[in-house]
C-alpha distance (Angstrom), angle and dihedral (degrees) to the residues before:
residue distance angle dihedral
M1 . . .
K2 3.88 . .
A3 3.71 123.8 .
T4 3.76 91.0 -138.3
D5 3.76 97.4 49.5
T6 3.83 106.8 119.1
R7 3.81 135.1 -133.1
D8 3.81 130.2 -168.5
L9 3.76 118.6 -101.1
G10 3.80 103.9 -128.9
R11 3.83 114.8 -76.1
T12 3.84 93.3 -27.2
A13 3.79 126.1 103.6
L14 3.78 90.1 -115.3
T15 3.85 123.5 112.3
V16 3.74 121.9 -165.9
T17 3.83 131.9 -164.9
Q18 3.83 114.5 -110.5
L19 3.74 87.6 -118.7
G20 3.75 113.7 57.5
Y21 3.86 132.2 -179.9
G22 3.79 118.3 -112.6
G23 3.77 114.6 -152.6
A24 3.79 102.0 -162.0
P25 3.80 96.9 100.9
L26 3.80 89.7 51.8
G27 3.90 87.1 71.8
D28 3.70 87.6 68.6
L29 3.83 93.6 -97.8
Y30 3.82 109.3 -166.5
Q31 3.89 90.3 -22.4
R32 3.79 138.8 40.6
I33 3.89 110.0 -105.3
P34 3.80 115.7 -152.2
E35 3.84 110.9 -116.2
A36 3.79 94.9 -121.0
E37 3.78 91.9 50.8
A38 3.72 92.8 47.4
L39 3.77 93.9 50.3
G40 3.71 91.5 45.2
A41 3.76 92.4 56.8
V42 3.76 90.6 55.3
E43 3.76 91.2 47.2
S44 3.82 90.0 49.5
A45 3.73 93.0 52.7
Y46 3.87 91.9 50.5
T47 3.81 90.7 47.0
A48 3.76 92.1 49.2
G49 3.82 88.9 58.5
V50 3.84 100.3 -102.9
T51 3.73 108.8 149.5
L52 3.82 103.0 -178.7
F53 3.80 118.1 81.2
D54 3.80 118.8 -179.8
T55 3.74 124.5 -169.9
A56 3.88 138.4 146.3
P57 3.79 138.7 -153.3
L58 3.86 90.4 -114.4
Y59 3.81 92.6 61.5
G60 3.83 101.7 99.7
H61 3.79 88.6 -19.7
G62 3.90 90.1 -78.9
L63 3.87 98.9 -25.6
S64 3.93 94.8 106.0
E65 3.82 90.5 51.6
H66 3.76 91.5 49.7
R67 3.76 93.5 49.6
I68 3.80 96.0 45.5
G69 3.77 90.6 44.0
H70 3.80 92.4 50.7
V71 3.86 90.1 61.6
L72 3.75 103.0 33.7
R73 3.78 98.2 47.2
Q74 3.78 86.4 66.0
K75 3.81 90.9 58.5
P76 3.81 130.3 79.4
R77 3.78 105.6 -82.8
T78 3.80 95.6 -130.9
S79 3.81 91.4 53.3
F80 3.78 96.4 77.5
V81 3.80 142.6 34.7
L82 3.78 115.0 -132.4
S83 3.80 124.7 -155.9
T84 3.80 127.2 -175.3
K85 3.76 135.0 156.7
V86 3.84 143.8 -118.5
G87 3.77 134.9 -147.7
R88 3.67 103.1 84.8
C89 3.75 131.6 70.7
F90 3.83 122.7 -166.3
V91 3.80 133.4 -133.3
P92 3.82 124.6 -172.0
R93 3.75 121.0 -103.6
Q94 3.76 140.4 179.3
P95 3.83 109.8 -94.7
G96 3.73 93.4 -109.6
Q97 3.73 94.2 52.0
V98 3.73 97.2 57.7
D99 3.83 118.6 103.2
R100 3.82 98.7 -146.7
G101 3.81 96.1 -177.9
Q102 3.84 109.6 -176.5
W103 3.85 92.1 -5.8
A104 3.85 110.8 102.2
G105 3.81 89.9 -164.0
G106 3.71 131.9 -6.2
L107 3.76 134.1 133.3
D108 3.81 129.3 -46.3
F109 3.73 98.5 -105.4
E110 3.81 128.9 113.2
P111 3.75 117.8 -134.7
V112 3.88 118.0 -130.9
F113 3.84 119.2 -166.6
D114 3.80 109.9 -123.0
Y115 3.82 118.9 162.5
S116 3.84 92.9 166.3
Y117 3.76 125.3 120.6
D118 3.79 94.1 -108.1
G119 3.78 91.2 40.0
V120 3.73 91.5 59.1
L121 3.79 94.0 48.6
R122 3.82 86.0 51.7
S123 3.70 91.7 48.2
I124 3.86 92.9 51.0
E125 3.76 89.7 50.3
Q126 3.74 93.5 50.8
S127 3.79 90.3 48.7
R128 3.85 91.2 51.4
L129 3.77 90.3 52.8
R130 3.85 94.8 47.4
L131 3.83 91.9 47.0
G132 3.73 93.6 43.8
L133 3.77 88.1 -135.1
S134 3.81 127.8 118.4
T135 3.78 96.2 -149.3
I136 3.80 136.9 51.5
D137 3.67 120.9 -167.4
I138 3.85 105.6 -161.6
A139 3.93 121.9 28.0
L140 3.73 117.2 -168.6
I141 3.86 129.3 -168.1
H142 3.85 100.6 -124.9
D143 3.79 131.6 -139.3
V144 3.76 103.1 -13.2
D145 3.87 90.0 153.2
I146 3.85 136.8 111.9
W147 3.87 92.2 -111.6
T148 3.87 89.9 63.1
H149 3.75 100.7 37.7
G150 3.85 97.4 40.1
S151 3.80 104.8 -131.0
R152 3.77 140.1 40.1
E153 3.80 91.1 -114.8
A154 3.76 92.6 54.8
W155 3.77 92.3 45.1
E156 3.83 92.8 51.0
A157 3.82 89.2 52.7
R158 3.81 92.7 49.9
L159 3.78 90.5 45.2
A160 3.74 91.9 53.3
E161 3.84 89.6 47.2
A162 3.80 92.2 49.4
L163 3.82 94.2 48.2
K164 3.84 92.5 49.3
G165 3.84 94.6 41.1
A166 3.75 118.6 13.9
Y167 3.73 98.5 38.9
R168 3.83 92.9 49.3
A169 3.79 90.7 48.5
L170 3.83 93.2 50.9
D171 3.76 91.4 43.0
D172 3.81 89.6 54.3
L173 3.79 89.8 47.5
R174 3.74 91.0 51.5
R175 3.76 93.4 49.1
A176 3.78 89.2 49.8
G177 3.83 91.1 51.5
V178 3.81 90.8 -118.4
V179 3.89 89.0 124.1
K180 3.78 125.3 18.1
A181 3.79 99.3 -147.3
I182 3.83 139.3 14.7
G183 3.66 133.9 -159.9
V184 3.78 147.9 137.5
G185 3.85 128.6 -83.6
V186 3.88 111.5 -155.6
N187 3.82 143.7 135.8
E188 3.86 95.6 -131.3
I189 3.74 132.5 76.6
E190 3.90 94.2 -150.4
A191 3.78 89.6 59.3
C192 3.79 92.6 55.0
L193 3.86 91.5 47.3
R194 3.86 90.8 51.4
F195 3.77 91.9 48.7
A196 3.71 91.5 50.0
D197 3.74 90.1 53.7
G198 3.77 90.9 54.2
G199 3.79 106.1 39.5
D200 3.88 149.0 17.8
F201 3.88 105.6 -101.2
D202 3.78 130.0 175.9
C203 3.79 98.2 -152.8
F204 3.73 148.1 -5.8
L205 3.75 123.2 -136.7
L206 3.86 100.1 -148.2
A207 3.80 117.1 -171.1
G208 3.80 118.1 -149.6
R209 3.82 100.2 -25.3
Y210 3.80 101.0 106.4
T211 3.83 105.9 43.7
L212 3.74 140.2 123.6
L213 3.83 85.9 -88.0
E214 3.79 99.2 50.2
Q215 3.83 133.7 19.3
G216 3.79 105.1 176.7
A217 3.76 89.8 129.2
L218 3.84 89.5 76.7
D219 3.79 90.4 72.0
D220 3.72 101.0 66.8
L221 3.81 115.9 -23.6
L222 3.76 103.8 59.7
P223 3.78 93.9 44.9
L224 3.80 89.1 51.1
V225 3.83 91.5 49.2
E226 3.78 90.3 52.0
R227 3.79 93.7 48.3
R228 3.78 90.8 52.7
S229 3.76 96.2 42.6
M230 3.74 89.9 -119.5
S231 3.97 126.9 140.8
V232 3.75 135.9 -130.6
L233 3.87 119.7 -137.7
L234 3.79 102.4 -157.4
G235 3.80 114.7 -142.0
G236 3.71 124.8 -177.4
P237 3.89 98.4 26.8
Y238 3.81 88.9 170.3
N239 3.80 93.1 53.7
S240 3.84 91.7 -116.9
G241 3.78 92.0 -45.0
I242 3.82 114.6 -45.2
L243 3.81 95.1 98.7
A244 3.85 87.4 54.1
T245 3.88 99.2 43.0
G246 3.78 97.8 32.2
A247 3.78 122.4 -135.6
V248 3.79 96.8 -37.8
P249 3.90 115.1 155.1
D250 3.85 94.3 -103.0
A251 3.91 96.0 41.8
R252 3.76 115.0 143.4
Y253 3.84 126.0 -133.0
N254 3.80 122.7 -179.6
Y255 3.89 89.3 -6.2
Q256 3.75 91.3 -59.4
P257 3.88 134.1 88.8
A258 3.82 108.6 -75.6
S259 3.73 117.6 -105.8
P260 3.87 120.0 -120.6
E261 3.81 88.3 -109.2
I262 3.77 93.8 54.6
R263 3.86 92.3 44.4
N264 3.79 88.3 51.7
R265 3.78 94.6 53.3
V266 3.80 92.7 44.9
A267 3.81 89.1 50.5
R268 3.80 90.8 55.1
I269 3.90 90.3 47.5
E270 3.76 89.0 49.0
A271 3.83 93.6 51.4
V272 3.83 90.5 54.3
C273 3.82 89.4 50.7
R274 3.74 92.8 47.5
A275 3.80 90.4 52.5
H276 3.81 87.1 61.0
G277 3.73 94.9 44.1
V278 3.90 92.9 -113.1
P279 3.66 125.6 131.9
L280 3.82 114.7 -116.8
S281 3.86 89.8 -126.5
A282 3.77 91.8 54.8
A283 3.80 92.1 54.4
A284 3.84 88.9 45.3
I285 3.79 97.2 52.6
Q286 3.72 94.5 42.7
F287 3.74 101.3 44.2
P288 3.85 101.8 76.0
L289 3.80 90.4 52.9
G290 3.77 88.4 69.0
H291 3.77 86.8 79.7
K292 3.76 114.8 77.8
A293 3.88 91.9 -144.2
V294 3.81 90.2 65.5
A295 3.74 107.1 87.0
S296 3.88 99.5 177.1
I297 3.85 143.0 2.6
I298 3.72 111.5 -132.9
P299 3.89 110.3 -162.9
G300 3.83 119.1 170.7
A301 3.86 122.0 -118.2
I302 3.73 130.2 -173.6
S303 3.86 97.9 -169.6
A304 3.74 143.8 28.9
A305 3.85 89.8 -104.9
E306 3.78 92.0 56.2
V307 3.88 91.2 49.9
E308 3.88 88.1 51.9
R309 3.70 91.4 46.9
N310 3.83 92.6 52.3
R311 3.83 90.1 48.4
D312 3.88 92.7 49.3
L313 3.90 91.4 46.3
I314 3.87 91.4 51.8
E315 3.77 90.4 50.1
Q316 3.89 98.8 45.0
A317 3.74 113.8 115.2
I318 3.89 114.1 -111.7
P319 3.76 122.7 -167.3
A320 3.75 117.1 -125.0
E321 3.79 88.1 -128.3
L322 3.75 92.6 68.3
W323 3.93 90.7 63.1
A324 3.85 87.3 45.8
D325 3.73 91.2 53.9
L326 3.74 92.6 49.3
R327 3.78 89.3 54.1
R328 3.75 93.2 47.3
A329 3.86 88.2 53.0
G330 3.79 91.7 50.3
L331 3.74 90.4 -116.6
L332 3.90 94.9 115.6
R333 3.81 126.3 43.1
E334 3.78 115.7 -108.7
D335 3.79 91.0 -128.9
A336 3.81 96.0 51.6
P337 3.73 112.7 113.0
T338 3.87 115.8 -134.3
P339 3.75 133.3 -154.7
A340 3.76 115.1 -86.4
């Protein structure tokens, strides 16, 4: 398996490398990233042959888009595929007035949810200005899920707003050729299924829900994606970190400290990997690509060294017996396809 091998993105004319670049950490996620290090990570991914770069206005309240755009706007526009997201617009604030949440740094702008038709057009315009690029390839409706909005009732209201406004705006932009593909970027399978019922999308960026640790997407979502000739871009292949660090005491799962039950399951997976001389992180980053509906894996990276590590892990040889042993131990679903 090569990190730079490409796969088609749904029914679109876009192709993406199997290894993409996730821009969330460049928004100073959990820690401040020095500017030179952040820009070097993007440059390293481009030099390594990665063509898919994903970011979002939320990441550092615009900082990730600034950093990725700073590097990519100096490259030939046809040499990369750029993905960003809609659903929030940003207003300037004084530094002490910004609720930064999980962003250790970032810019002094406050996000305001807006899934309306006009709000999405404004979001796209703001992203173009931050990126310094006149075109965006993939536009994704961001964070219309229960985890983000706090309750099913609030989520249902946002979903209705997004289908009425954001989806129509993106569909119009796609028809006009302003964007080449549209989709949804969320952390929950149910959200993808509901959007699929209400619109014609090219892809889903699903974070953390089809990994070596959990394969619930095999029940409904991945079969639907195949039937409709769509694609999945898989964010969070390490489930927020635990499939990279292993079951250490401070391991993170779903952006939170991992429970004892999750750490125990990961420890068992790691033991099987160790018996075959394969790093847990290599099995984690490669596993989702065994499914033909998955077009690209999009891990984040904060440095050139992390980019190179992800590339090496995705290209490491893994014996078929490792996957068979995981199945025998009840740690991998029988119907989960694995990389050849």
